[in-house]
N, C-alpha and C positions, 0 to 999 in steps of 0.2 A: 751431469744431467743439464746443468745450466749451459755448459759448453756445447752440448748437442743442440739445444734450442738456439743458441747464438749462431752455430754453424748453419742451421736451416735458414735463419734470417739472412745471414751474409750471402750465402750462395743464391738464395732466392733473388736478392737484390742484384747480384752480379750476372745471373743467367741472361737477361735481355741484352746485356752488353757483350757477353761472350758469344751468343748465338750467331751473329753475322760472321764472326771469325772462325767458329768451330763447325758451323753447318750442322749436319745430323749428329755429329759426335757430341753435341751439347747434351743429348739425352744420356749418354754414358757418363759424362761428367756429373750431371745432376744426380744420377743414380748412386754416385759415390757416397753421398751424405746418408741416405737410408741404409746403404750397405755398411757404412761405419757404425750406424746405430745397431744393426744386427750383430756385428762383431763385438761391439762394446757390451751389449746385453749378454752375449754368450760368455764373455769373460767373467761375468758376475752371476751367471746362472747357478753354479754349484752352491755358492754361499746362500743365495736367495732361496733355492729349493730345499736347503737344509734348515730353513726357518729364519734366516737372517734377512736384513733389509738395508737399503742405502737411503740416506736422507741428505738433502741439501736445502739451505735456506738463504734467501737473499732479502735483506731488509730494504723495504721500499720506503715506507713512512713509519719508522719505529714508534714515533710519538703517538700515532693513530692506531698502532697495532696492526699495520698492513705489511705483510711479508709474503714473499713468493716461496711457498713450501713445496718441495718435490720429494717423492718417495717411490722407491722401487721395491715392490714385493712380488709374490708369485703371480697375482692377477695382472699387475702392471707389466711384469715380464712377458707374460703370455700375449697381452695386447700389443706390446711393443714389437714383438716378433711378427705378429700378424700385420701391423701397420707398416713397419719398415720392410719386412720381407716381401709382401705383395707390392709395396711401393717400388722396390728395386725392379721387379719383373715388369710392372706396368710401364715404368719409364723406359726400360729397354725395348719393350714392345712398341712404344710410341715412335721409336726411330724408323720403323717401317710403316706405321699407320698414319702418322700426322704428316700432312703435306704442306699445310699453310699455317701461319701464325704460331710457329713452333716456340718462339721465345716466350710469348704470353702464356701458352698452355704449360710449358715446362716450369715456368716460374710459379704459376698458380698451383700446379700439382705438388710441387715441392713445398710451397707455403702451406698447403693443406696437410701434407705429411708432418710438417713441423707443428701445426696446430693440434693434430691428433696426438702427436708425441707429448706435447704439453698437457693435453687433456688426461691421458692415462697416467701420467706421472704426478699430476696435481694432488697435493695433500691439503688443500685449502679450498673451501667451497667457492670463494670468489675467483680464485685462479682457475678452477675448473670451469666456472661459468664463462670467463673471458675466452678461454680456448674453445669452449662449446660453441659460442657465437662466432668465433673466427672460422670454424669449420662451416658454419652456415653461410657466412659471407663468401668463402672460397667456393662452396657449391653453387651459390647464386651466380658468381662470375663465370664459372666453368660451364654451367648450363646455358646461360644467356649468350655466351660467346661475345662477339662484337655487337650484339644487339641488332643485327641486320634482319633477322627473321622474326615474324610475329609469333610463331609457335614457340620458338626458343624463349622469347621475352615473357610470354604468358606462363610457360612452365617454370621459368626462374622466379617470377613473381609469386607463383603459387607456393613453390618450395620455401621461399623466403618468408612469406606470410605465415604459413602453417608452423614451420619449425621455429621461427623467431618468436611467434606468439606463445608457442609451447615453452620455449626457453624462458620467457618472462614469467610465466606461471611457475615454472620450476624454480626460478630464482627466488620468488616469494616463499616457496616451500623450503628452500635451503636456508633462507634467512630465519624463518620461524624455527627450523630445526636447530640451527646454530645458536640462536638466542635461547632456546629452551635448554640446550645442552651446556650453555655457558662457554662454548668454544666453537670456532669455525674451522678448526683443524679436523679433517675427516678421520684420521687415525684415532684421535681422541674421542670423537663421537662413537666410533666403532668399539673402542675399549670400554666406554661407559655409556651405553645407549640411554637416551632420555625416554621418559614415558609421560603420558597424560593426554588430555584432549587436544592440546596444541600440536602434539606430535602426530596424532591421527590426521588432523587437518594438513599438516606438512606433508605427510605421506601421499595424500590425495593429490596435492599440488605437484609434488615431484613426479609422481607417476603419469600425470597428464603430460608433462614435458617429455618424459621418456616415451610415451606412446606416440607423440607427435614426431619425435626425432627418429624413432625406429619404425615408423609407418604402420602402426597398429590400427586396426579398424575401430572407428570410422574415420580416422585421421590419416589414412593411407593414400589418398588420391594423388598427393604430390609426387610419389615415387614413380608410378607408371607414366605420369606426365613428363617426368625428368628424363625419360628414355630418349628424348630428342637430343640429349647431349651426346658428344662423341663416345664411342664404345669404351675406350680406356677410362673415361670419367665414370661411366656406369659400372665398370668392373671394380674400380678402386673405391670410389665414394659410396656408390649406391648398392654395393654388394659386400665388399670386404671391410670397409673402414667406417665411413661416416654414420651409416645406419646402425652400426654396432655401438655407437656412443651411448645410446639409450640402454642397450643390453648390458654394456659395461657398467653403467651407473646402477642398474638393478643388481648386478652381481656384487658391486662394491658395497651397497647399502643393505642387501638382504640379510647378512649375518646379524645386523643390529636391529632391523625393522621388520623382519618377516613375521614376528609374533604380534605386531601392532594390528589392531582389528581390521582396518580396510585393506591392508597390503595384500594378503594372500587371496582373498576373494577377487580383488581387482586383477591381479596378474594372471590368475588361473582362468577367469572368465574371458578377459580380453585376449589373452594369449592363445587359448585353445580355439576360441571363435575365429580369430584371425587365421590360425593355422588351417582350419578346415575350409572356410569360405574362400580364402585367397587361393588355396590349391584347386578348389572347384572352378574358380574364375580362370586359373591358368589353363584349364582344359579347353576353354573357348577361344583362347588367343591364337591368332594366326601369324602374328609378328613374333619372331624368335626372341627379341629383346623384351617385348611385353610378356611373353610366356615366362621368361626368366625373372622379370620384375615381380609378377604375381607369385612366382615360386619363392622369391626372396622374402616377400611379405609373409608368406606362409611359414617359412623357416624362422624368420624373426619372431613370429608368434610362438613357435616352439621354444626358441631360446629364452624369451621372456618368461615362459611358463617354467622351464627347467631351472633357470638361475634365480627365479623369484620365489620358488616353492619353499626354500629354506630348509631342505634336508640334505644330508651328505650325498646320498646316491644321486639325487636329482642335480645337485651342484656338480658332481663328477661328470654326469652325462652332459650337462650344459657346457662344461669346459671342452669336452671332447667334440661336441657338435659345433662349438664356436670355431675350433681349429678346422674341423671338417668343412664347414660351410665356407670359411674364408678360402680354402683351397679349391673346392670343386666349383663354387659359384663364380669366383673370379676367372677360373679356367674356362668355364662355359661362356661367360660374357666375352672373353677375349677370342674364343673360337668363332662366335657370332660376328665379331668384328672382322676377322679374316674372311669369312664367307661373304659378308657384305662388301668388303673391300675388293675381293676378287670376282665375285659373281654379280655384283651390282644390285643385290636384293637380299632381304632376310625374311621374305614372306614365304611361309610353308607351302602356299598354293603355287608358287613359282619355282621352288627349289626341288630338284630331283636328281638322284644319281651322283651327288658330289662325293659320296663315300669312295667310289672308284677313281674319281678324278683327284682326290686329295687323301690318299690312304693314311699318311702319317697323321694328319689332322684328325681324320676319322677315328683312328685308334686312340689317341690321347683324349679326345672328346668322349668316347664311349667309356674310357676309364674314369673320367670325372663324373659322368652321368651315373655310372654304377655306384660310385661313392655316395652320390645324392640319393639314390634309391635304397642304399643300405645293403649292398651285396658284399658278402665276405670275399677276400680278407681286407677290405678297405676300411678306412677309419670311420666312414659313415656307418658301417655295420657295428663297430664298437660302440658308437654313440647310441645307435638304435637299441641294441641289447641293454645298454645301461639305463636308458630312460623307460623302457618297458619294465625293467626290474624295479626302478625307483617308485613307480606307482602301483605295481602289483605286489611287491614284497617290502619295499624299502621305506614305507611310511604308514602311519596310523591315521592319516587324514580321513575324515568322513567322506564317503563317496569316492574313494580312490579307485574302486572297480569301474565306476562310470567314467572317470578320468582316463583309465586305461583303454576303455572302448573308444573314446574320442581320439586318443593317440593312435590306435590301430587304424581308424578311418582316415585320419590325416596322413599317416604313413602310406597307406594304400594309394591315396590320391597323389602323393609325391611320386611313388613308383609309376603311376599312370602318366603324369605329365613329363617325367624323365624319359620314358619310352617314346612319348609323342615327340619330344624334342629331338631325340636321336633319329627317329624315322623321318620326321619332317625335314630335318636339315640334310641328312645324308642318304636316306633310303630311296628305293625306286630305281627305275632305269634312267640313264643319263638323259637329261632334257636340254632345252636351249640354254638355261643358265649354266649347266655343267659344261657345255661345249664352249661357251665363251669365257669360262673361268680359267684363270692362269694359276698354276700351282704356286703356293706361297714359298718364299725363301725359307731355308732352315732356321735362320735367325728370327723370322716372323713367328714360326711355330714353337720355337724353343721355350718361351715363357709359359705357353699353355702346357707343354710337356712337363716342365718343372713343377707346375702347380698340380697337375693331375698325378704326377709321380709322387708328390708329397703326400697325397691321400693314400697311396699304396704303402709308402714308407712308414707313415704314421700308424697304419693298420698292422702291417707285418711286425714293425718294431714297437709293439704296444707297450713294452716295458718302459721305454722312454716317454711315450705319451702318458702312461699312468703316472710317472714321476712328476710330470708337469701338472697334470690334472689334480692329483691327490694333494699336492702342496697347497692348493687353494681349498679343495673340498674338505680337508681335515679341520677347518675352522668350525665345522658342524659336528655334533655328536654322532656316533654310529647309529644306523637304522635299527629297526626291530630284529633284523636277521644278521646283525653284526656289520663288519666292514665289507662292502662290495669291492671286488677287485676286477679290473679290466682284463679281459681275456678273449681270444678268438673262439675258444671252446669251453663251455661250462657244462657240457654233457647234454643229454636229452631232457630239457627242462621246459616248463610252461612258457618261459620267455622265448626260447628258441621256437616253440610252436607259434607264438604271436608274431615273431619276426617272419617266419615262413608264411603265415596267413596274410600278413600285409603284402608280401611280395606276390602271392597268388591273387589276392583281390585286386591289386594294382594292375597285374597283367591282364586279368579278365576285363577290368574297366577299359583298359586301352584297346584290347582286341575287339571287345563288343561295343565300343563307343558308337560306331555307325549304326548298329542295330538297336541300340537303346533309344528310348524316347528322347526327344530334344531336351538338352540340358536347360533347366530354367535359368532365366537371367536374374542376376542379383541386382539390387538397387545401384544405380549409377552414381557413385559418390562425386564424380567429376561434375555432373550436372547439378548436384546439390551445391557443390562449392561455387560454381558459376552463379547460381541463383542467389546464394548468400552474398557474394561480392556485389552483384547488381542491387540487391536489396539494401545493403549497407551504403552503397553509393547514393541510392534514392533517398534513404533516410538522412544522409548527410546533407544532400541538397535541400530537403524539406526543412531541416533544422536551420541550415544556413539562411534560407529565405526568411525565416522568422526571427533570427537573432542578428544576422549581419545586415542591418537595415541601412548602413551608410551614415549613421548619425554619431559623430564623435561625442557630443554631450551625453547621448544615451549610454554609450559604452562606458564613459567615465562614471556616470551615475550608478551603473550596475557594479562596476569594480569597487567604487568607494563604498557603496552600500554593503557589499560583501565584506569589505575590510571592517566596517563598523559592526556588522552583525556577528561575524564569526570570532575574531579576536576580541571584539568589544564584550561579547557575552562571557568569554573566559576571563576577561579583566574584571568584570563586575563580580563574577562568582568567586574569584580567588584574590581579589585585591587586598593587600595589607592595609592597616591604618596609616593615614597620610601624616598624622601628627599635626603640627602647626607651621606650615611653610611660610616663609617671609614673603610679604607682598612684593617688595622690591629691595634691591641691594644698594641702589644709588639714587639720589634725587633726580638724576637725569632720566631714569627709566620711565617714570610716568609720562613725561613729555614725549619720549620716543614711542611709548605705547599709544599715545593719542595720535601721533603722526601715522603709525602703522594702521590703526583702526580707521582713521578718517580716509587714508589713501585706499584702503581695502573697500570701504563703503562706496567711495567715489568710483573706483574701478568697476564695481558691480553695476552701478547706475548709469555709467556713461554709454553713449550710443556710438562713439567714434573709436575706431580700432587704435589709432595712434595714441589718443588720449588714454585708452585703457592700458596700452603697453607702458606708457610713461608712468602712470599711477602704480602699475605693478612693480616697476622699477623703484618707485619711491618706497614701496613696502620693503623691498629687498635692502635698500639703503638704510631704512629704519632698523631692520633686524641687524644689519652690520653695526649700526651704532650701539645696539644692545650688547653685541659681542665685545665692542671696544670698552664700554664702561664696566663690563664684567671681567676685564683683565685678560682678554684674548685678542691681542692686536694682530697676530698672524691670521687668525680666522676672520677677523674684521677686514683686514687688507685683502685677503682672498675673496671675500664676499663682495667687497666694493668692485674689485677688478672683474670678477665673473659677471656681476650684475651689469656693469658697463658694456662688456663684450656682448652679453646676451641682448641688451637693448639695441646695439648697433646691428647685429645679425637679424633680429626680428624686424627691425625697421626696414632693412633691405628686402626682407621677404614681403613686407606689407605693400611694396610697390606694385605687386601683381594682384592685390586683393582690393575689394571695394573699400572706400573710405569709412563707411558706416556698417555696423552689424546688420544682419538680416532682420526684418521686422518680426519674423515669427517668434523670436525669443521673448517678445513682450507679452505673450499670452499669460494671463494671471495664473492659470493652473500650472503651466510649465515653470513660471518663476517661483511659485510656491514650492513645487517639488525640489527644484534646484536649491532653494534657500534651506529647505529642511535637510537635504543631503549635506550641504556645505556646513550647516550648523552642527549636525551630528558628527561629521568628521572633525570639526574643530574641538568639540567636547571630548571626543575619543583621544585625539592627539594630546590635548591638555591633560586629561586624566592619565594617559600612559606616561607622559613625562613626569608627572608628580609621583605616580606609583614607582616608576623606575628609580627616581631619586630617593624615595623613602625606603626602597627595598634593599639598598646596598648594605651589606654586613661586613664584607671584607675590605681591607684597605685599598685605596685606589692604586691601580697599576703604575700610575705616573711616579709614585714614590720609588718604585724599583728602577724605573728609567733614570730618575734623578741621581741615584747612587752611581750610575755608570756614565754620567755625563763627562767626567774627566777623561775616562778611557776613550771616548769618542772625540775628545778635543773640542767640545761644543759648549756653548752657554745658553743657546736657544733650544729648549727641550723639544719643541714642536718640529724644528728642522732636523734635529738629531733622530727623532723617531722616523721621519719620512725617508731620510737618506742613509740611515745606519741601522737602527734597531728593527725597523720594519721595511727594509729596502726591497725585499722580495715582493711585498705587496705593491710598493710603488712601481717596480718594474712591470708587474702584471697590469697595473692600471694604465700606465703610459702605453703599453702594447695594445690594450683594448682601445685606448683613445685613438691611436694611429689607425687601427683597423676600422673603427667606426667612421673616422674622417674619410678614409679611402672609400668606404661604402657610400657615404653621403655624396662625395664628389662624383662617384661613378653614376649614381642615380641622377644627379643634376645634369651631368654631361651626356645623357642619352641623346644621341643624334646631334649633340652640340658640336663635336669636332667636324662633322661633315658640313654643317651649315654655317660655321663661324666665318667671319669676314677674313679672307686670306691676308689682307693687309695687316691684321692684328697679330700674325704669326711672328714671334720673336726668335732670336737666336739663342738656342740652348735652354729656354725656359718656357713657362706658361704665360708669362706677361710680355707684351711687346716692349722691346728695348728701345730707349730713346738714344739716338745718335746725334750728339750736339754739333758734330762737324758737318752735318747735312743741312743744306738750306731748306727752310720751310716758311710758309706765310706767317705762322704764329711761333713765338719764341717759347711757349710753354708746351711741353709734350703732352699728348692726350687732348689737345684742344678740340679735336674733331668729335670727341665723345659726348660733349654736352653743348647745348645751344649757348650762344654768347651771353644771353641774359642770366644764365645760371653760374657763370664763372666770375671769380673774384681774384684779381691779381694780388690784391693786398693780402687776402686770406691764404693764397697759395705761397706767397713769399714768406709770410709769418710761419706757415707750416714748415717750410724748408729750414727756417731758422730754429724752430723748436725741435725738429726731428732729431738732430744729434744730441740735444740735451735730454730728450726722453730716453734715447738709447743708453746714454751714460747713466741715467738714473736706474734703468733696468739692470745694468751691470752692477751698480752699487747694491741693489737689492739682492742680486745673485751672490755676490762675494761676501756680503755682510750677513747673509741669512743664517750662518752657523752661530752667530753671536747675538743677533737682534732680529726683529721682525723682517721677513723677506724670504729669500730662497729661490730655487730654480723655477718653481711654478709661478710664483708672484712676479719674478723678474721677466719670465717669458711672456706673461700676460701683458705687462707694461710695454715691452718691446713690440709685441704683436699689435697693441693698440696704436703705437706709433705708425706702424705700417698701415693699419686700418685708416688712420687719419690721413695719411699720405694718399691712400686710394680714394677716400671720399672727396678730398679736395681737388686732387689732380688727375684722377682717373687711372686706368690700368697702365697706360704708358708711363705716367709719372712714377707709379710704383715699380714698373720695370726698370726705371733709371736707378732706383735704390736697391733693387734685388736682382743681382746678376746670376744667381744660382737657382736652379729649379727648386720649387718648394718641396717636392718629394725627396730630393737629396738632403735638404736641411733636416727634415723630419727623420729620415733614415739614418743619417749620421748621428743624430741625437740618441736614437734607440740603440744603435750599435755601440756608441760610446758608453752609455749606461750599462749595457750588457757586458762589454769588455772590462769595464772597471769592476763589475761584480764578479767576473770569473778570473780576473788576474791573480787574486790571492791563491787560487789553486796551483798556479805555476810555482809559487813560493812555498807550497806545502801548507797553506792556511785553509780557512773556511771560506766558501763563496760568500760574497757581499760583505766580507769583513773589512773594517776600516782601520787605518793606522794614522797616528799623528806624526808628521814629518817636520823637522826643524832644520832649516838651512841658513847659511850665513853669506849672502851675496856681498861682494865688496862695496857696493854702493848703498844698498838698502839696509844693511845691517842684519839683524836676526828676523827671519820670516818663519812663522809657524803656521801650518795648515793641516787639515785632515784630508786623507785621500778621497773621502766621500764627496769632497768638493767637485771632483771631476764627474761623479755620478750626477750631481746637481746640475752641472753644465750640460750633460746629456738631456736632462729634463727640460732645461731652458731652451735648448735648440729644438727639441721635439715640439714643444708648445708653439714656438714661432712657426715651425714648418707646417703644423696642422692648420693654424690660422691662415697661413699663406695659401695652403691647398684650398681651403674654403673660399678665400677671396678669388682665387683663380677660377673656381667654378662659378661664383657669382659674376665674375667679369665676363665669362663666356656667355652666360645668360643675359647679361646686360647688353653685350654686343649684338646678340640676336634680337633683343627687344628694340634696340635703337635702329638696327637694320630694317626691321619690320615697319617701324614708324616712318623711316625715311622712304621706304617703298610705297607706303600708303600716300605720303605727300607727293611723291613723284608720279604716282599712278601705276607703279609696277616696279619690278626689280631693276636695280641699276646695272 
């Protein structure tokens, strides 16, 4: 089963590459995967139908209990044949139907088939939900197409909103259900169904998701709107497969949940209401696809009713109708596609006489429509007999007689719109559309013929149909009249009379439709949906106008107040006793505390931005001093370096801001509110730190790390944790750092490349490269970037002399980090500050003289090196990110011992340098624009 899913994924990815080489043959190649699924399922059918099952499990995150559980049982086998069998025929049909964008549509249809395969095989609620939403995404992409038409985009958005919202509600219900049952494995939930109030709530939530996915009223509006999609998409997704996902989930959970209080009333009420009203709506449609769409909604209501009732005969009828509907409805949709493709229209008012023009298509379409109407000996008749018996004799439900009457009415309306479809599409004398229509190729009609013929074969060969249906239905106890058996002839029974009555009433409705009073219009759900969307948009705009006022201090005040109120209340309510914490651990701490408090108070009171930034930096340095005296030199070193880098970057940003804060902040009320919020946050953080320290009961995890220090070949536990014990965390963090830096640089450079000074363009990098062999008026590169009064030859020469020393010191921190304070992050920050100093003193060109490699290359090489070092142990049969101690004996150096995690640290070192260089390159472009603007102003215009 896992192999099947992998095959779908692999061929889906390869189809766009194959299509230009294979042309239309790509459809046949794509059909091989669902065909293989049909064959594979057939080889296991005998065992499954005898009560066996097949299971496969893939451990995804075993420590978290996350596994991919797959299970093939009779219901999954049935759905697998429907999904894969119809998928093969639809893909072969597309060879004649699809004329443009074949690669994309073939890949998406195959991806959808794979998602549906995973959905029906899933034995874990989370796996089921993932595939459930993948079908939603595939439907969105197929309906929207390339997004060129407004109608297609609108329909795709509607389908996505309704089905995805229903899916989220369903997910909540599945989580509640799994939590109550103590397991998220579906088979385990079915074996031991949970009960209680939480299960009732879960049932309501799950059924809401089912109703949205299977287009039950009033959540059905997205399905008629989705008819703008190509006909193969409508036939496959919106008739045979995707919309049956909700029906499948009802059938899957009904054996365990049918007796839960809200289940049966919800499925019966919604299902039967949808069956009747949607069939009534189909009688008004003039577009053949819309007629079939409303017919699909009606029949989905019937399926939800049958499979959700929770009795054996109803389940038997539901499985038969599931097979029947997949065959006849997909055949009818595909026949409409042929008519539209050849006649150029699918409007009943324009079609006439096509039955004589296309006799083969007419014959197979009539066969499919007859199955939909329930005419013997087709499989639709088998299902109709079974569901009449299910509610007339096969259940003791209260009001089952009334339910039977509703079923007769719905069946009669189904007969009426089936007859209307056939007459509207093929009846009458040949008209203009028939004269211009070309007869379709045999290969074009063949998929329709196979599907229509399947309805006849499943009806005549009812013994095989019964074997497949009873394998699922036998999970329910027998009905009041014993075990119902499928048959084309049960004798002259009341059920036969009801079946004949439905046919007669349907025929009368069709024949007398013109003489009957005008059919009343039902509420337009599409209009309701549009108004809801507009209303939600207006509400969002109103809320945004009142909440997004453009004040960063207000946003911070709201966020911080929320942090204080919500977690703070929980902290006060459940805080353990704090004991007697020591005021300080070192005599230096009170002095550092005074420095931090005084700097904080001064930062609050200052009116100058630069002064405030410097005082905030003093606070950070004071905290770093606390780390140092507390015995955390690595943390202190990192804090010092980060604080310094932050100061430099913020000061560069301040160049574009006013020197003083705006005067509005001095209002007493505003200052009082800010002071209150700041004080509350301080109290909360202090209390949280004390409570967290006092709440520890287990030994510190650091003791466990210390025991493995020798294996890592390290003496510095902090560095060993970063590059060995928790290397996966570090790899994720540096990846996020690189992505964030790329995002910041992209934002800074908006329009920057277009307006930057062409003379600044360097060779191979983002910094202008200094060429010392080219004569210039000034001997310092970058001299043109700053006015002469701002340059200092002495400072620049001193920077050139210090630059190599700082880099050497950064390398010392890098290589010594495994044994003493330092490491790749600290070393990278020191080296980055050397480049920052070079930039601040000498400008971009001077930095370009020191950096001849693009900053992105430096950062990318660092990330690739860290990832490669982490994956290399796999080549040797080890564990990813595993470290080893290597001892070598070079002839000159003697014995050299190092850990392989050193190279991981080198990757971190390079990435930090690259990220800072990327930021400097963005700042440099901004500076270049600023200087150019200033020069233009002095010169009276652009130069």
